[in-house]
C-alpha positions in Angstrom: 0.0 0.0 0.0 2.8 2.4 0.8 4.3 2.1 -2.6 1.0 2.9 -4.3 0.6 6.0 -2.2 4.2 7.1 -2.7 4.1 7.3 -6.5 0.8 9.1 -6.9 1.3 12.4 -8.8 4.8 11.5 -10.1 5.6 12.7 -13.6 8.0 11.1 -16.1 11.5 12.3 -15.2 10.5 13.0 -11.6 12.5 11.7 -8.7 11.3 11.1 -5.2 12.4 9.4 -1.9 9.6 7.2 -0.7 9.7 6.3 3.0 7.2 3.6 3.9 6.3 3.0 7.6 6.1 -0.6 8.6 2.3 -0.7 8.8 2.1 0.2 5.1 5.0 -2.1 4.1 5.3 -5.7 5.4 4.3 -4.9 9.0 5.1 -7.8 11.4 6.0 -10.1 8.5 9.7 -11.0 8.2 11.2 -11.5 4.8 14.8 -12.5 3.8 16.9 -9.4 4.4 14.0 -7.4 5.8 13.3 -7.7 9.5 9.8 -7.5 10.9 8.4 -4.0 11.5 10.9 -2.4 9.2 10.5 1.1 7.7 11.4 0.9 4.0 13.1 3.7 2.0 13.3 3.9 -1.8 14.9 6.4 -4.1 12.7 6.4 -7.3 13.1 7.9 -10.7 10.1 7.6 -13.1 11.5 6.9 -16.5 8.4 6.0 -18.4 4.7 5.1 -18.2 2.7 2.5 -20.0 
C-alpha cells in the first residue's frame, strides 16, 4: 500500500524518496533481508509510463 501512495502524482523524469512506515510495508511479516516491523526507503526515478 505504501508504494502505491508514494508514487501518486509523479511525472515522467520525476525523482522522489519514498519512506514507507512498517504498517504500510510488510508490518510484522519478516522476509529474507527485511526484519519484521521495518521502515522501507526507496529512491525512485520515473523513466516511463505504459
